C-alpha positions in Angstrom: 10.4 -14.6 -10.8 7.5 -16.8 -9.6 5.3 -14.0 -8.5 1.5 -14.3 -8.0 -0.6 -11.8 -9.9 -1.3 -9.8 -6.7 2.5 -9.7 -6.1 3.0 -8.5 -9.7 1.0 -5.4 -8.9 3.9 -4.4 -6.7 6.0 -4.1 -9.8 3.5 -1.7 -11.3 3.8 0.5 -8.2 7.5 0.4 -8.4 7.7 1.2 -12.1 5.2 4.1 -11.6 7.5 5.6 -9.0 10.5 5.4 -11.3 8.6 6.8 -14.3 7.3 9.7 -12.2 10.7 10.4 -10.7 12.2 10.8 -14.2 9.8 13.7 -15.2 10.9 17.3 -15.3 8.5 18.2 -12.5 8.1 14.8 -10.6 5.3 14.1 -8.3 7.6 11.9 -6.3 11.4 11.7 -6.1 12.4 8.1 -5.5 16.0 7.3 -6.6 16.0 4.0 -4.7 13.1 2.8 -6.8 15.3 3.0 -9.9 18.0 1.1 -8.1 15.4 -1.6 -7.1 13.9 -1.8 -10.5 17.2 -2.1 -12.3 18.2 -5.0 -10.1 14.8 -6.7 -10.4 15.1 -6.8 -14.2 18.1 -9.1 -13.9 15.9 -11.7 -12.3 13.3 -11.7 -15.1 13.0 -14.0 -18.1 12.4 -12.5 -21.5 8.7 -13.2 -21.2 8.5 -11.5 -17.8 10.4 -8.5 -19.1 7.9 -8.1 -21.8 4.9 -8.4 -19.5 6.1 -6.8 -16.3 8.9 -4.3 -17.3 8.5 -3.2 -20.9 4.7 -2.9 -21.1 3.6 0.7 -21.4 1.8 2.1 -18.4 -0.6 5.0 -18.8 0.5 8.4 -17.4 -2.9 8.6 -15.5 -2.1 5.4 -13.7 1.5 6.3 -12.9 0.6 9.8 -11.6 -2.2 8.5 -9.5 0.1 5.9 -7.8 2.7 8.6 -7.3 0.2 11.0 -5.8 -1.0 8.2 -3.4 2.6 7.5 -2.4 3.4 11.1 -1.7 0.3 11.5 0.5 1.2 8.4 2.5 4.7 9.7 3.0 3.2 13.0 4.4 0.9 11.0 6.7 3.8 8.9 7.9 6.1 11.8 8.6 3.4 13.6 10.4 2.9 10.5 12.7 6.7 10.3 13.2 6.9 13.9 14.2 4.1 13.5 16.8 5.3 10.0 18.0 9.1 10.1 18.3 10.5 6.5 18.4 7.1 5.1 17.3 7.0 2.1 15.1 5.9 2.2 11.4 4.8 -1.2 10.0 4.4 -1.3 6.2 1.9 -4.1 5.5 2.1 -5.7 2.0 5.1 -3.5 1.3 5.9 -5.1 -2.1 9.0 -3.5 -3.6 8.3 -0.2 -1.9 11.3 2.0 -1.2 9.4 4.2 1.3 12.0 3.8 4.0 14.3 6.1 2.1 11.6 8.7 1.5 10.5 9.2 5.2 12.2 10.3 8.4 13.4 6.8 9.2 16.0 8.0 11.6 13.3 9.1 14.0 11.2 5.9 14.1 11.5 2.1 14.1 10.5 0.7 10.7 9.4 -2.8 9.7 8.1 -4.2 6.4 5.9 -7.2 5.9 5.0 -9.2 2.8 4.8 -12.7 1.3 8.0 -14.8 1.4 8.4 -14.6 -2.4 8.5 -10.8 -2.2 10.7 -10.6 0.9 13.3 -13.1 -0.4 13.6 -11.2 -3.7 13.7 -7.8 -2.0 16.6 -9.0 0.2 18.4 -10.3 -2.8 18.2 -7.0 -4.8 18.7 -4.5 -1.9 21.3 -6.5 0.1 23.5 -4.2 2.1 21.1 -1.3 1.7 18.6 -3.0 4.0 19.1 -1.8 7.6 15.5 -2.5 8.8 13.5 -5.6 9.6 11.6 -7.5 6.9 9.1 -10.1 7.9 8.2 -12.8 5.4 4.6 -13.5 6.3 1.0 -13.0 5.0 -0.7 -10.1 6.8 -3.5 -12.6 7.6 -1.0 -14.8 9.6 -1.2 -12.7 12.7 2.0 -14.2 14.2 3.7 -11.1 12.9 1.9 -9.1 15.5 3.8 -11.0 18.2 7.1 -10.0 16.6 6.3 -6.3 16.2 4.8 -5.9 19.7 7.6 -7.8 21.5 8.7 -4.5 23.2 5.2 -3.0 23.6 2.0 -2.5 21.8 1.7 1.3 21.7 2.5 4.1 19.2 2.2 2.1 16.0 1.4 3.3 12.6 0.2 0.4 10.3 0.3 1.2 6.6 -1.9 -0.7 4.1 -1.4 1.0 0.7 -3.2 -0.9 -2.0 -3.6 -4.1 0.1 -6.9 -4.8 1.8 -9.1 -4.6 -1.4 -7.5 -7.8 -2.6 -8.3 -9.8 0.5 -11.6 -11.6 1.4 -13.9 -9.3 3.4 -14.4 -11.6 6.3 -10.6 -11.9 6.7 -10.2 -8.1 6.7 -12.9 -7.8 9.4 -11.2 -10.4 11.5 -7.9 -8.6 11.1 -9.4 -5.3 12.3 -10.8 -7.0 15.3 -7.4 -8.4 16.1 -5.8 -4.9 15.7 -8.4 -3.5 18.1 -7.4 -6.1 20.7 -3.6 -5.9 20.2 -2.7 -2.3 19.5 -3.1 0.8 21.7 -2.6 4.5 21.1 -1.9 3.7 17.5 -3.1 4.5 13.9 -3.6 2.8 10.6 -3.7 4.4 7.1 -5.3 2.2 4.5 -6.7 2.4 1.0 -10.3 1.3 0.4 -12.7 0.9 -2.5 -16.4 1.3 -2.7 -18.3 -2.0 -2.2 -19.9 -2.0 -5.6 -16.5 -2.7 -7.2 -16.4 -6.1 -5.5 -19.4 -7.7 -7.1 -21.5 -8.0 -10.2 -20.9 -6.0 -13.4 -18.7 -3.5 -11.6 -16.3 -6.3 -10.5 -16.1 -7.5 -14.1 -15.4 -4.0 -15.3 -12.6 -3.6 -12.8 -11.1 -7.0 -13.8 -11.3 -6.1 -17.5 -9.7 -2.7 -16.8 -6.9 -4.2 -14.8 -6.2 -6.8 -17.5 -6.2 -4.2 -20.2 -3.8 -1.9 -18.3 -1.5 -4.5 -16.8 -1.8 -7.7 -18.9 -3.0 -9.9 -16.1 -6.0 -10.1 -13.7 -6.2 -13.4 -11.8 -6.1 -12.7 -8.1 -5.8 -9.0 -8.6 -9.5 -8.1 -8.7 -11.2 -6.4 -5.7 -12.7 -8.5 -3.0 -13.0 -6.2 0.0 -15.0 -2.9 -0.2 -17.0 -0.6 2.1 -20.2 1.3 1.8 -18.5 4.2 3.5 -15.4 4.8 5.7 -17.3 4.7 9.0 -18.2 1.0 8.3 -14.6 0.3 9.5 -15.5 1.4 13.0 -17.9 -1.5 13.3 -15.0 -4.0 12.8 -13.5 -3.6 16.3 -13.9 -1.7 19.5 -11.7 1.3 19.7 -11.4 1.9 15.9 -12.3 5.5 15.0 -12.1 7.2 11.6 -10.2 10.5 11.8 -9.5 11.4 8.1 -10.5 10.6 4.6 -8.5 11.6 1.5 -8.9 10.9 -2.3 -6.6 11.4 -5.2 -9.3 13.7 -6.6 -8.5 16.2 -3.8 -4.9 16.6 -4.9 -4.0 19.7 -6.9 -1.8 17.5 -9.2 -4.7 15.2 -10.3 -4.8 14.6 -14.0 -7.0 14.9 -16.0 -8.5 17.8 -14.0 -12.0 16.8 -15.0 -11.8 14.0 -12.4 -12.5 16.7 -9.8 -16.0 17.1 -11.1 -17.0 13.4 -11.8 -18.0 12.4 -8.3 -15.2 9.9 -8.0 -13.8 10.9 -4.6 -15.3 8.0 -2.8 -14.7 5.2 -5.3 -11.1 4.4 -4.3 -9.7 6.5 -1.4 -7.6 6.5 1.7 -8.8 6.4 5.3 -6.9 7.1 8.5 -8.1 5.5 11.7 -7.0 5.5 15.3 -6.8 2.3 17.3 -7.6 2.6 21.0 -6.4 6.2 21.0 -7.7 6.9 24.5 -6.3 3.7 26.2 
């Protein structure tokens, strides 16, 4: 399959959606994820099947990923309802099947990821794909020229489980570019606390990822923030309008997480970009 370790995390997300969809009371209903996963298995070697498809995932991990996906779907549908014909750009989309879970008939929808992911996604979804896929790193900002060819207003940029894997200086530069290129737009992104990106905490995260997934190289956290409002310093016109954590969700398990002070360790931030211009 020739996937980097960061790209392999996209398979974990996909498998989590499938596993949660199969429960009696699923957090997320994602039948296209099952279709996608079944086709991906046909590409895999026996070694890859053992590591990427047959390895047991904890119920805590799969439910957290599903809770996150459900929340992002809600945010996206809310944006679509308030911005008819707006454009939704899913950055670092992986093998996400979000298109079939949102009101895609009422928006323009584009996905972006590395060529290795996009090529494979096109192969497995074939005729089901009726939206644009861009094979490009999010750090190669030529993709912005493509998505803004008809205008640069009313965009929603999605960065679910993406920026924490990128170098901080690159993320800051990207935010600056967003503030210069998009208007009356929003972005929803996942962030981690800065302490997870250095020292003993970084080593703990790497160890935890390897224990859970079986790999770690390239999948450790590099970008973190002290608090959400740090993002506002990355570019003129960026304003934080909402913060959300898994811990706030009524379906969080185990419930003791609500009382452990974890709400600002890994969480989601929604920002506006030049909302008043």
